[in-house]
mmCIF file of the N, C-alpha and C atoms, coordinates in Angstrom:
data_MODEL
# 
_entry.id   MODEL 
# 
loop_
_atom_site.group_PDB 
_atom_site.id 
_atom_site.type_symbol 
_atom_site.label_atom_id 
_atom_site.label_alt_id 
_atom_site.label_comp_id 
_atom_site.label_asym_id 
_atom_site.label_entity_id 
_atom_site.label_seq_id 
_atom_site.pdbx_PDB_ins_code 
_atom_site.Cartn_x 
_atom_site.Cartn_y 
_atom_site.Cartn_z 
_atom_site.occupancy 
_atom_site.B_iso_or_equiv 
_atom_site.pdbx_formal_charge 
_atom_site.auth_seq_id 
_atom_site.auth_comp_id 
_atom_site.auth_asym_id 
_atom_site.auth_atom_id 
_atom_site.pdbx_PDB_model_num 
ATOM 1   N N  . MET A 1 1  ? 142.447 52.759 175.993 1.00 0.00 ? 1  MET A N  1 
ATOM 2   C CA . MET A 1 1  ? 141.708 51.533 176.166 1.00 0.00 ? 1  MET A CA 1 
ATOM 3   C C  . MET A 1 1  ? 142.593 50.521 176.901 1.00 0.00 ? 1  MET A C  1 
ATOM 4   N N  . GLU A 1 2  ? 141.972 49.656 177.627 1.00 0.00 ? 2  GLU A N  1 
ATOM 5   C CA . GLU A 1 2  ? 142.707 48.671 178.394 1.00 0.00 ? 2  GLU A CA 1 
ATOM 6   C C  . GLU A 1 2  ? 143.522 47.747 177.497 1.00 0.00 ? 2  GLU A C  1 
ATOM 7   N N  . HIS A 1 3  ? 142.971 47.406 176.332 1.00 0.00 ? 3  HIS A N  1 
ATOM 8   C CA . HIS A 1 3  ? 143.664 46.489 175.437 1.00 0.00 ? 3  HIS A CA 1 
ATOM 9   C C  . HIS A 1 3  ? 145.011 47.059 174.983 1.00 0.00 ? 3  HIS A C  1 
ATOM 10  N N  . ALA A 1 4  ? 145.048 48.338 174.702 1.00 0.00 ? 4  ALA A N  1 
ATOM 11  C CA . ALA A 1 4  ? 146.298 48.976 174.280 1.00 0.00 ? 4  ALA A CA 1 
ATOM 12  C C  . ALA A 1 4  ? 147.304 48.981 175.427 1.00 0.00 ? 4  ALA A C  1 
ATOM 13  N N  . ALA A 1 5  ? 146.818 49.175 176.644 1.00 0.00 ? 5  ALA A N  1 
ATOM 14  C CA . ALA A 1 5  ? 147.720 49.169 177.798 1.00 0.00 ? 5  ALA A CA 1 
ATOM 15  C C  . ALA A 1 5  ? 148.355 47.795 177.985 1.00 0.00 ? 5  ALA A C  1 
ATOM 16  N N  . ASP A 1 6  ? 147.636 46.747 177.590 1.00 0.00 ? 6  ASP A N  1 
ATOM 17  C CA . ASP A 1 6  ? 148.170 45.386 177.685 1.00 0.00 ? 6  ASP A CA 1 
ATOM 18  C C  . ASP A 1 6  ? 149.222 45.104 176.614 1.00 0.00 ? 6  ASP A C  1 
ATOM 19  N N  . ARG A 1 7  ? 149.254 45.949 175.590 1.00 0.00 ? 7  ARG A N  1 
ATOM 20  C CA . ARG A 1 7  ? 150.186 45.743 174.474 1.00 0.00 ? 7  ARG A CA 1 
ATOM 21  C C  . ARG A 1 7  ? 150.955 47.039 174.203 1.00 0.00 ? 7  ARG A C  1 
ATOM 22  N N  . PRO A 1 8  ? 151.924 47.375 175.049 1.00 0.00 ? 8  PRO A N  1 
ATOM 23  C CA . PRO A 1 8  ? 152.626 48.655 174.917 1.00 0.00 ? 8  PRO A CA 1 
ATOM 24  C C  . PRO A 1 8  ? 153.460 48.778 173.644 1.00 0.00 ? 8  PRO A C  1 
ATOM 25  N N  . GLU A 1 9  ? 153.795 47.688 172.997 1.00 0.00 ? 9  GLU A N  1 
ATOM 26  C CA . GLU A 1 9  ? 154.590 47.733 171.772 1.00 0.00 ? 9  GLU A CA 1 
ATOM 27  C C  . GLU A 1 9  ? 153.725 47.604 170.518 1.00 0.00 ? 9  GLU A C  1 
ATOM 28  N N  . LEU A 1 10 ? 152.455 47.888 170.632 1.00 0.00 ? 10 LEU A N  1 
ATOM 29  C CA . LEU A 1 10 ? 151.530 47.699 169.520 1.00 0.00 ? 10 LEU A CA 1 
ATOM 30  C C  . LEU A 1 10 ? 151.919 48.522 168.295 1.00 0.00 ? 10 LEU A C  1 
ATOM 31  N N  . ASN A 1 11 ? 152.338 49.765 168.481 1.00 0.00 ? 11 ASN A N  1 
ATOM 32  C CA . ASN A 1 11 ? 152.731 50.590 167.337 1.00 0.00 ? 11 ASN A CA 1 
ATOM 33  C C  . ASN A 1 11 ? 153.935 50.007 166.617 1.00 0.00 ? 11 ASN A C  1 
ATOM 34  N N  . SER A 1 12 ? 154.874 49.453 167.342 1.00 0.00 ? 12 SER A N  1 
ATOM 35  C CA . SER A 1 12 ? 156.028 48.799 166.718 1.00 0.00 ? 12 SER A CA 1 
ATOM 36  C C  . SER A 1 12 ? 155.591 47.579 165.933 1.00 0.00 ? 12 SER A C  1 
ATOM 37  N N  . TYR A 1 13 ? 154.658 46.851 166.472 1.00 0.00 ? 13 TYR A N  1 
ATOM 38  C CA . TYR A 1 13 ? 154.109 45.677 165.804 1.00 0.00 ? 13 TYR A CA 1 
ATOM 39  C C  . TYR A 1 13 ? 153.444 46.082 164.486 1.00 0.00 ? 13 TYR A C  1 
ATOM 40  N N  . TYR A 1 14 ? 152.634 47.137 164.518 1.00 0.00 ? 14 TYR A N  1 
ATOM 41  C CA . TYR A 1 14 ? 151.989 47.625 163.300 1.00 0.00 ? 14 TYR A CA 1 
ATOM 42  C C  . TYR A 1 14 ? 153.028 48.113 162.294 1.00 0.00 ? 14 TYR A C  1 
ATOM 43  N N  . ASP A 1 15 ? 154.055 48.788 162.770 1.00 0.00 ? 15 ASP A N  1 
ATOM 44  C CA . ASP A 1 15 ? 155.116 49.269 161.872 1.00 0.00 ? 15 ASP A CA 1 
ATOM 45  C C  . ASP A 1 15 ? 155.828 48.115 161.172 1.00 0.00 ? 15 ASP A C  1 
ATOM 46  N N  . LEU A 1 16 ? 155.964 47.014 161.861 1.00 0.00 ? 16 LEU A N  1 
ATOM 47  C CA . LEU A 1 16 ? 156.590 45.840 161.250 1.00 0.00 ? 16 LEU A CA 1 
ATOM 48  C C  . LEU A 1 16 ? 155.766 45.368 160.050 1.00 0.00 ? 16 LEU A C  1 
ATOM 49  N N  . TYR A 1 17 ? 154.468 45.334 160.181 1.00 0.00 ? 17 TYR A N  1 
ATOM 50  C CA . TYR A 1 17 ? 153.598 44.977 159.058 1.00 0.00 ? 17 TYR A CA 1 
ATOM 51  C C  . TYR A 1 17 ? 153.808 45.944 157.893 1.00 0.00 ? 17 TYR A C  1 
ATOM 52  N N  . ARG A 1 18 ? 153.884 47.235 158.198 1.00 0.00 ? 18 ARG A N  1 
ATOM 53  C CA . ARG A 1 18 ? 154.079 48.243 157.152 1.00 0.00 ? 18 ARG A CA 1 
ATOM 54  C C  . ARG A 1 18 ? 155.415 48.030 156.436 1.00 0.00 ? 18 ARG A C  1 
ATOM 55  N N  . GLN A 1 19 ? 156.456 47.750 157.201 1.00 0.00 ? 19 GLN A N  1 
ATOM 56  C CA . GLN A 1 19 ? 157.781 47.524 156.610 1.00 0.00 ? 19 GLN A CA 1 
ATOM 57  C C  . GLN A 1 19 ? 157.796 46.296 155.709 1.00 0.00 ? 19 GLN A C  1 
ATOM 58  N N  . VAL A 1 20 ? 157.214 45.215 156.168 1.00 0.00 ? 20 VAL A N  1 
ATOM 59  C CA . VAL A 1 20 ? 157.179 43.980 155.374 1.00 0.00 ? 20 VAL A CA 1 
ATOM 60  C C  . VAL A 1 20 ? 156.373 44.196 154.097 1.00 0.00 ? 20 VAL A C  1 
ATOM 61  N N  . ALA A 1 21 ? 155.226 44.837 154.205 1.00 0.00 ? 21 ALA A N  1 
ATOM 62  C CA . ALA A 1 21 ? 154.401 45.092 153.026 1.00 0.00 ? 21 ALA A CA 1 
ATOM 63  C C  . ALA A 1 21 ? 155.156 45.944 152.015 1.00 0.00 ? 21 ALA A C  1 
ATOM 64  N N  . LYS A 1 22 ? 155.838 46.964 152.486 1.00 0.00 ? 22 LYS A N  1 
ATOM 65  C CA . LYS A 1 22 ? 156.609 47.835 151.588 1.00 0.00 ? 22 LYS A CA 1 
ATOM 66  C C  . LYS A 1 22 ? 157.736 47.049 150.925 1.00 0.00 ? 22 LYS A C  1 
ATOM 67  N N  . LYS A 1 23 ? 158.467 46.304 151.707 1.00 0.00 ? 23 LYS A N  1 
ATOM 68  C CA . LYS A 1 23 ? 159.596 45.535 151.187 1.00 0.00 ? 23 LYS A CA 1 
ATOM 69  C C  . LYS A 1 23 ? 159.140 44.524 150.134 1.00 0.00 ? 23 LYS A C  1 
ATOM 70  N N  . ARG A 1 24 ? 158.014 43.890 150.376 1.00 0.00 ? 24 ARG A N  1 
ATOM 71  C CA . ARG A 1 24 ? 157.518 42.852 149.462 1.00 0.00 ? 24 ARG A CA 1 
ATOM 72  C C  . ARG A 1 24 ? 156.561 43.402 148.403 1.00 0.00 ? 24 ARG A C  1 
ATOM 73  N N  . LYS A 1 25 ? 156.393 44.742 148.424 1.00 0.00 ? 25 LYS A N  1 
ATOM 74  C CA . LYS A 1 25 ? 155.508 45.420 147.466 1.00 0.00 ? 25 LYS A CA 1 
ATOM 75  C C  . LYS A 1 25 ? 154.089 44.853 147.511 1.00 0.00 ? 25 LYS A C  1 
ATOM 76  N N  . LEU A 1 26 ? 153.589 44.710 148.727 1.00 0.00 ? 26 LEU A N  1 
ATOM 77  C CA . LEU A 1 26 ? 152.247 44.204 148.958 1.00 0.00 ? 26 LEU A CA 1 
ATOM 78  C C  . LEU A 1 26 ? 151.316 45.348 149.340 1.00 0.00 ? 26 LEU A C  1 
ATOM 79  N N  . LEU A 1 27 ? 150.076 45.211 148.960 1.00 0.00 ? 27 LEU A N  1 
ATOM 80  C CA . LEU A 1 27 ? 149.073 46.175 149.379 1.00 0.00 ? 27 LEU A CA 1 
ATOM 81  C C  . LEU A 1 27 ? 148.744 45.917 150.855 1.00 0.00 ? 27 LEU A C  1 
ATOM 82  N N  . LEU A 1 28 ? 148.910 46.917 151.660 1.00 0.00 ? 28 LEU A N  1 
ATOM 83  C CA . LEU A 1 28 ? 148.525 46.839 153.072 1.00 0.00 ? 28 LEU A CA 1 
ATOM 84  C C  . LEU A 1 28 ? 147.396 47.839 153.281 1.00 0.00 ? 28 LEU A C  1 
ATOM 85  N N  . ILE A 1 29 ? 146.264 47.366 153.678 1.00 0.00 ? 29 ILE A N  1 
ATOM 86  C CA . ILE A 1 29 ? 145.144 48.247 153.969 1.00 0.00 ? 29 ILE A CA 1 
ATOM 87  C C  . ILE A 1 29 ? 145.182 48.524 155.469 1.00 0.00 ? 29 ILE A C  1 
ATOM 88  N N  . ASP A 1 30 ? 145.756 49.651 155.790 1.00 0.00 ? 30 ASP A N  1 
ATOM 89  C CA . ASP A 1 30 ? 146.074 50.016 157.170 1.00 0.00 ? 30 ASP A CA 1 
ATOM 90  C C  . ASP A 1 30 ? 144.951 50.854 157.777 1.00 0.00 ? 30 ASP A C  1 
ATOM 91  N N  . HIS A 1 31 ? 144.171 50.234 158.613 1.00 0.00 ? 31 HIS A N  1 
ATOM 92  C CA . HIS A 1 31 ? 143.038 50.923 159.237 1.00 0.00 ? 31 HIS A CA 1 
ATOM 93  C C  . HIS A 1 31 ? 143.414 51.659 160.516 1.00 0.00 ? 31 HIS A C  1 
ATOM 94  N N  . TYR A 1 32 ? 144.603 51.448 161.004 1.00 0.00 ? 32 TYR A N  1 
ATOM 95  C CA . TYR A 1 32 ? 144.979 52.036 162.293 1.00 0.00 ? 32 TYR A CA 1 
ATOM 96  C C  . TYR A 1 32 ? 144.735 53.547 162.356 1.00 0.00 ? 32 TYR A C  1 
ATOM 97  N N  . PRO A 1 33 ? 145.134 54.322 161.336 1.00 0.00 ? 33 PRO A N  1 
ATOM 98  C CA . PRO A 1 33 ? 144.895 55.770 161.446 1.00 0.00 ? 33 PRO A CA 1 
ATOM 99  C C  . PRO A 1 33 ? 143.419 56.138 161.614 1.00 0.00 ? 33 PRO A C  1 
ATOM 100 N N  . HIS A 1 34 ? 142.538 55.377 160.970 1.00 0.00 ? 34 HIS A N  1 
ATOM 101 C CA . HIS A 1 34 ? 141.107 55.670 161.095 1.00 0.00 ? 34 HIS A CA 1 
ATOM 102 C C  . HIS A 1 34 ? 140.610 55.379 162.513 1.00 0.00 ? 34 HIS A C  1 
ATOM 103 N N  . TRP A 1 35 ? 140.988 54.220 163.038 1.00 0.00 ? 35 TRP A N  1 
ATOM 104 C CA . TRP A 1 35 ? 140.550 53.872 164.392 1.00 0.00 ? 35 TRP A CA 1 
ATOM 105 C C  . TRP A 1 35 ? 141.164 54.811 165.418 1.00 0.00 ? 35 TRP A C  1 
ATOM 106 N N  . LYS A 1 36 ? 142.398 55.206 165.204 1.00 0.00 ? 36 LYS A N  1 
ATOM 107 C CA . LYS A 1 36 ? 143.069 56.136 166.132 1.00 0.00 ? 36 LYS A CA 1 
ATOM 108 C C  . LYS A 1 36 ? 142.349 57.480 166.142 1.00 0.00 ? 36 LYS A C  1 
ATOM 109 N N  . ALA A 1 37 ? 141.965 57.960 164.960 1.00 0.00 ? 37 ALA A N  1 
ATOM 110 C CA . ALA A 1 37 ? 141.257 59.243 164.874 1.00 0.00 ? 37 ALA A CA 1 
ATOM 111 C C  . ALA A 1 37 ? 139.928 59.185 165.622 1.00 0.00 ? 37 ALA A C  1 
ATOM 112 N N  . ILE A 1 38 ? 139.238 58.068 165.515 1.00 0.00 ? 38 ILE A N  1 
ATOM 113 C CA . ILE A 1 38 ? 137.966 57.908 166.237 1.00 0.00 ? 38 ILE A CA 1 
ATOM 114 C C  . ILE A 1 38 ? 138.224 57.832 167.742 1.00 0.00 ? 38 ILE A C  1 
ATOM 115 N N  . LEU A 1 39 ? 139.226 57.075 168.144 1.00 0.00 ? 39 LEU A N  1 
ATOM 116 C CA . LEU A 1 39 ? 139.560 56.966 169.564 1.00 0.00 ? 39 LEU A CA 1 
ATOM 117 C C  . LEU A 1 39 ? 139.967 58.321 170.135 1.00 0.00 ? 39 LEU A C  1 
ATOM 118 N N  . ASP A 1 40 ? 140.658 59.124 169.336 1.00 0.00 ? 40 ASP A N  1 
ATOM 119 C CA . ASP A 1 40 ? 141.072 60.453 169.794 1.00 0.00 ? 40 ASP A CA 1 
ATOM 120 C C  . ASP A 1 40 ? 139.878 61.366 170.074 1.00 0.00 ? 40 ASP A C  1 
ATOM 121 N N  . LYS A 1 41 ? 138.722 61.040 169.502 1.00 0.00 ? 41 LYS A N  1 
ATOM 122 C CA . LYS A 1 41 ? 137.502 61.815 169.777 1.00 0.00 ? 41 LYS A CA 1 
ATOM 123 C C  . LYS A 1 41 ? 136.908 61.461 171.131 1.00 0.00 ? 41 LYS A C  1 
ATOM 124 N N  . GLY A 1 42 ? 137.379 60.376 171.703 1.00 0.00 ? 42 GLY A N  1 
ATOM 125 C CA . GLY A 1 42 ? 136.910 59.966 173.018 1.00 0.00 ? 42 GLY A CA 1 
ATOM 126 C C  . GLY A 1 42 ? 136.451 58.522 173.030 1.00 0.00 ? 42 GLY A C  1 
ATOM 127 N N  . LYS A 1 43 ? 136.526 57.957 174.205 1.00 0.00 ? 43 LYS A N  1 
ATOM 128 C CA . LYS A 1 43 ? 136.184 56.547 174.379 1.00 0.00 ? 43 LYS A CA 1 
ATOM 129 C C  . LYS A 1 43 ? 134.740 56.256 173.964 1.00 0.00 ? 43 LYS A C  1 
ATOM 130 N N  . GLU A 1 44 ? 133.815 57.155 174.306 1.00 0.00 ? 44 GLU A N  1 
ATOM 131 C CA . GLU A 1 44 ? 132.409 56.930 173.957 1.00 0.00 ? 44 GLU A CA 1 
ATOM 132 C C  . GLU A 1 44 ? 132.217 56.842 172.445 1.00 0.00 ? 44 GLU A C  1 
ATOM 133 N N  . GLU A 1 45 ? 132.890 57.702 171.704 1.00 0.00 ? 45 GLU A N  1 
ATOM 134 C CA . GLU A 1 45 ? 132.789 57.678 170.237 1.00 0.00 ? 45 GLU A CA 1 
ATOM 135 C C  . GLU A 1 45 ? 133.348 56.372 169.690 1.00 0.00 ? 45 GLU A C  1 
ATOM 136 N N  . TYR A 1 46 ? 134.481 55.957 170.206 1.00 0.00 ? 46 TYR A N  1 
ATOM 137 C CA . TYR A 1 46 ? 135.120 54.716 169.766 1.00 0.00 ? 46 TYR A CA 1 
ATOM 138 C C  . TYR A 1 46 ? 134.228 53.506 170.043 1.00 0.00 ? 46 TYR A C  1 
ATOM 139 N N  . LEU A 1 47 ? 133.634 53.477 171.206 1.00 0.00 ? 47 LEU A N  1 
ATOM 140 C CA . LEU A 1 47 ? 132.805 52.334 171.592 1.00 0.00 ? 47 LEU A CA 1 
ATOM 141 C C  . LEU A 1 47 ? 131.507 52.234 170.795 1.00 0.00 ? 47 LEU A C  1 
ATOM 142 N N  . LYS A 1 48 ? 131.135 53.303 170.075 1.00 0.00 ? 48 LYS A N  1 
ATOM 143 C CA . LYS A 1 48 ? 129.981 53.223 169.171 1.00 0.00 ? 48 LYS A CA 1 
ATOM 144 C C  . LYS A 1 48 ? 130.248 52.213 168.058 1.00 0.00 ? 48 LYS A C  1 
ATOM 145 N N  . TYR A 1 49 ? 131.492 52.096 167.649 1.00 0.00 ? 49 TYR A N  1 
ATOM 146 C CA . TYR A 1 49 ? 131.882 51.221 166.547 1.00 0.00 ? 49 TYR A CA 1 
ATOM 147 C C  . TYR A 1 49 ? 132.565 49.933 167.020 1.00 0.00 ? 49 TYR A C  1 
ATOM 148 N N  . VAL A 1 50 ? 133.122 49.989 168.222 1.00 0.00 ? 50 VAL A N  1 
ATOM 149 C CA . VAL A 1 50 ? 133.888 48.860 168.766 1.00 0.00 ? 50 VAL A CA 1 
ATOM 150 C C  . VAL A 1 50 ? 133.402 48.617 170.197 1.00 0.00 ? 50 VAL A C  1 
ATOM 151 N N  . PRO A 1 51 ? 132.212 48.041 170.345 1.00 0.00 ? 51 PRO A N  1 
ATOM 152 C CA . PRO A 1 51 ? 131.587 47.946 171.671 1.00 0.00 ? 51 PRO A CA 1 
ATOM 153 C C  . PRO A 1 51 ? 132.394 47.207 172.725 1.00 0.00 ? 51 PRO A C  1 
ATOM 154 N N  . ASP A 1 52 ? 133.168 46.199 172.319 1.00 0.00 ? 52 ASP A N  1 
ATOM 155 C CA . ASP A 1 52 ? 133.950 45.472 173.320 1.00 0.00 ? 52 ASP A CA 1 
ATOM 156 C C  . ASP A 1 52 ? 135.358 46.059 173.474 1.00 0.00 ? 52 ASP A C  1 
ATOM 157 N N  . GLY A 1 53 ? 135.625 47.147 172.768 1.00 0.00 ? 53 GLY A N  1 
ATOM 158 C CA . GLY A 1 53 ? 136.926 47.800 172.857 1.00 0.00 ? 53 GLY A CA 1 
ATOM 159 C C  . GLY A 1 53 ? 137.991 47.181 171.979 1.00 0.00 ? 53 GLY A C  1 
ATOM 160 N N  . LEU A 1 54 ? 137.639 46.099 171.267 1.00 0.00 ? 54 LEU A N  1 
ATOM 161 C CA . LEU A 1 54 ? 138.639 45.402 170.461 1.00 0.00 ? 54 LEU A CA 1 
ATOM 162 C C  . LEU A 1 54 ? 138.138 45.023 169.069 1.00 0.00 ? 54 LEU A C  1 
ATOM 163 N N  . HIS A 1 55 ? 136.876 44.618 168.967 1.00 0.00 ? 55 HIS A N  1 
ATOM 164 C CA . HIS A 1 55 ? 136.339 44.115 167.710 1.00 0.00 ? 55 HIS A CA 1 
ATOM 165 C C  . HIS A 1 55 ? 135.245 45.041 167.186 1.00 0.00 ? 55 HIS A C  1 
ATOM 166 N N  . PRO A 1 56 ? 135.378 45.532 165.965 1.00 0.00 ? 56 PRO A N  1 
ATOM 167 C CA . PRO A 1 56 ? 134.326 46.372 165.397 1.00 0.00 ? 56 PRO A CA 1 
ATOM 168 C C  . PRO A 1 56 ? 133.020 45.578 165.242 1.00 0.00 ? 56 PRO A C  1 
ATOM 169 N N  . ASP A 1 57 ? 131.918 46.266 165.468 1.00 0.00 ? 57 ASP A N  1 
ATOM 170 C CA . ASP A 1 57 ? 130.617 45.644 165.250 1.00 0.00 ? 57 ASP A CA 1 
ATOM 171 C C  . ASP A 1 57 ? 130.231 45.843 163.777 1.00 0.00 ? 57 ASP A C  1 
ATOM 172 N N  . PRO A 1 58 ? 129.064 45.350 163.344 1.00 0.00 ? 58 PRO A N  1 
ATOM 173 C CA . PRO A 1 58 ? 128.683 45.516 161.934 1.00 0.00 ? 58 PRO A CA 1 
ATOM 174 C C  . PRO A 1 58 ? 128.668 46.975 161.465 1.00 0.00 ? 58 PRO A C  1 
ATOM 175 N N  . GLU A 1 59 ? 128.248 47.887 162.322 1.00 0.00 ? 59 GLU A N  1 
ATOM 176 C CA . GLU A 1 59 ? 128.241 49.304 161.945 1.00 0.00 ? 59 GLU A CA 1 
ATOM 177 C C  . GLU A 1 59 ? 129.671 49.808 161.727 1.00 0.00 ? 59 GLU A C  1 
ATOM 178 N N  . GLY A 1 60 ? 130.573 49.440 162.627 1.00 0.00 ? 60 GLY A N  1 
ATOM 179 C CA . GLY A 1 60 ? 131.964 49.836 162.461 1.00 0.00 ? 60 GLY A CA 1 
ATOM 180 C C  . GLY A 1 60 ? 132.566 49.260 161.201 1.00 0.00 ? 60 GLY A C  1 
ATOM 181 N N  . ALA A 1 61 ? 132.225 48.018 160.912 1.00 0.00 ? 61 ALA A N  1 
ATOM 182 C CA . ALA A 1 61 ? 132.741 47.370 159.705 1.00 0.00 ? 61 ALA A CA 1 
ATOM 183 C C  . ALA A 1 61 ? 132.208 48.054 158.452 1.00 0.00 ? 61 ALA A C  1 
ATOM 184 N N  . SER A 1 62 ? 130.913 48.369 158.449 1.00 0.00 ? 62 SER A N  1 
ATOM 185 C CA . SER A 1 62 ? 130.323 48.955 157.243 1.00 0.00 ? 62 SER A CA 1 
ATOM 186 C C  . SER A 1 62 ? 130.670 50.427 157.056 1.00 0.00 ? 62 SER A C  1 
ATOM 187 N N  . LYS A 1 63 ? 130.864 51.159 158.142 1.00 0.00 ? 63 LYS A N  1 
ATOM 188 C CA . LYS A 1 63 ? 131.159 52.589 158.024 1.00 0.00 ? 63 LYS A CA 1 
ATOM 189 C C  . LYS A 1 63 ? 132.648 52.909 157.990 1.00 0.00 ? 63 LYS A C  1 
ATOM 190 N N  . ILE A 1 64 ? 133.459 52.092 158.629 1.00 0.00 ? 64 ILE A N  1 
ATOM 191 C CA . ILE A 1 64 ? 134.887 52.407 158.742 1.00 0.00 ? 64 ILE A CA 1 
ATOM 192 C C  . ILE A 1 64 ? 135.732 51.480 157.871 1.00 0.00 ? 64 ILE A C  1 
ATOM 193 N N  . ILE A 1 65 ? 135.536 50.193 158.004 1.00 0.00 ? 65 ILE A N  1 
ATOM 194 C CA . ILE A 1 65 ? 136.404 49.230 157.326 1.00 0.00 ? 65 ILE A CA 1 
ATOM 195 C C  . ILE A 1 65 ? 136.085 49.108 155.834 1.00 0.00 ? 65 ILE A C  1 
ATOM 196 N N  . ALA A 1 66 ? 134.851 48.763 155.506 1.00 0.00 ? 66 ALA A N  1 
ATOM 197 C CA . ALA A 1 66 ? 134.489 48.446 154.121 1.00 0.00 ? 66 ALA A CA 1 
ATOM 198 C C  . ALA A 1 66 ? 134.787 49.571 153.125 1.00 0.00 ? 66 ALA A C  1 
ATOM 199 N N  . PRO A 1 67 ? 134.402 50.816 153.399 1.00 0.00 ? 67 PRO A N  1 
ATOM 200 C CA . PRO A 1 67 ? 134.670 51.861 152.404 1.00 0.00 ? 67 PRO A CA 1 
ATOM 201 C C  . PRO A 1 67 ? 136.162 52.023 152.093 1.00 0.00 ? 67 PRO A C  1 
ATOM 202 N N  . TYR A 1 68 ? 136.988 51.893 153.118 1.00 0.00 ? 68 TYR A N  1 
ATOM 203 C CA . TYR A 1 68 ? 138.433 52.064 152.901 1.00 0.00 ? 68 TYR A CA 1 
ATOM 204 C C  . TYR A 1 68 ? 139.015 50.878 152.142 1.00 0.00 ? 68 TYR A C  1 
ATOM 205 N N  . VAL A 1 69 ? 138.527 49.684 152.405 1.00 0.00 ? 69 VAL A N  1 
ATOM 206 C CA . VAL A 1 69 ? 138.981 48.504 151.661 1.00 0.00 ? 69 VAL A CA 1 
ATOM 207 C C  . VAL A 1 69 ? 138.638 48.678 150.185 1.00 0.00 ? 69 VAL A C  1 
ATOM 208 N N  . VAL A 1 70 ? 137.405 49.071 149.897 1.00 0.00 ? 70 VAL A N  1 
ATOM 209 C CA . VAL A 1 70 ? 136.995 49.273 148.508 1.00 0.00 ? 70 VAL A CA 1 
ATOM 210 C C  . VAL A 1 70 ? 137.856 50.354 147.852 1.00 0.00 ? 70 VAL A C  1 
ATOM 211 N N  . GLU A 1 71 ? 138.057 51.462 148.547 1.00 0.00 ? 71 GLU A N  1 
ATOM 212 C CA . GLU A 1 71 ? 138.885 52.547 148.017 1.00 0.00 ? 71 GLU A CA 1 
ATOM 213 C C  . GLU A 1 71 ? 140.286 52.060 147.653 1.00 0.00 ? 71 GLU A C  1 
ATOM 214 N N  . LYS A 1 72 ? 140.928 51.338 148.560 1.00 0.00 ? 72 LYS A N  1 
ATOM 215 C CA . LYS A 1 72 ? 142.289 50.879 148.315 1.00 0.00 ? 72 LYS A CA 1 
ATOM 216 C C  . LYS A 1 72 ? 142.343 49.833 147.201 1.00 0.00 ? 72 LYS A C  1 
ATOM 217 N N  . LEU A 1 73 ? 141.334 48.976 147.098 1.00 0.00 ? 73 LEU A N  1 
ATOM 218 C CA . LEU A 1 73 ? 141.311 47.986 146.031 1.00 0.00 ? 73 LEU A CA 1 
ATOM 219 C C  . LEU A 1 73 ? 141.125 48.649 144.667 1.00 0.00 ? 73 LEU A C  1 
ATOM 220 N N  . ILE A 1 74 ? 140.292 49.679 144.599 1.00 0.00 ? 74 ILE A N  1 
ATOM 221 C CA . ILE A 1 74 ? 140.100 50.406 143.350 1.00 0.00 ? 74 ILE A CA 1 
ATOM 222 C C  . ILE A 1 74 ? 141.388 51.121 142.946 1.00 0.00 ? 74 ILE A C  1 
ATOM 223 N N  . GLU A 1 75 ? 142.069 51.736 143.909 1.00 0.00 ? 75 GLU A N  1 
ATOM 224 C CA . GLU A 1 75 ? 143.363 52.386 143.637 1.00 0.00 ? 75 GLU A CA 1 
ATOM 225 C C  . GLU A 1 75 ? 144.378 51.409 143.086 1.00 0.00 ? 75 GLU A C  1 
ATOM 226 N N  . GLY A 1 76 ? 144.317 50.161 143.539 1.00 0.00 ? 76 GLY A N  1 
ATOM 227 C CA . GLY A 1 76 ? 145.299 49.153 143.165 1.00 0.00 ? 76 GLY A CA 1 
ATOM 228 C C  . GLY A 1 76 ? 145.121 48.598 141.763 1.00 0.00 ? 76 GLY A C  1 
ATOM 229 N N  . LYS A 1 77 ? 144.017 48.935 141.095 1.00 0.00 ? 77 LYS A N  1 
ATOM 230 C CA . LYS A 1 77 ? 143.778 48.399 139.743 1.00 0.00 ? 77 LYS A CA 1 
ATOM 231 C C  . LYS A 1 77 ? 144.765 48.948 138.747 1.00 0.00 ? 77 LYS A C  1 
# 
């Protein structure tokens, strides 16, 4: 995607969040692996959930984001 090409250090940036969350013992709900798996299926598949290439639409939020947030919050109890 063009957005990723504009941010070549994006993975390092995400890793920084993971490191800080681990160090501070914070729950980090990391959606990157899910979005990456969808993108790996092809641009057309990814754009079904992220029409502008950057922001998930309501379908992407309800099918990809929300279930994982609920799962991680339940695990954290």
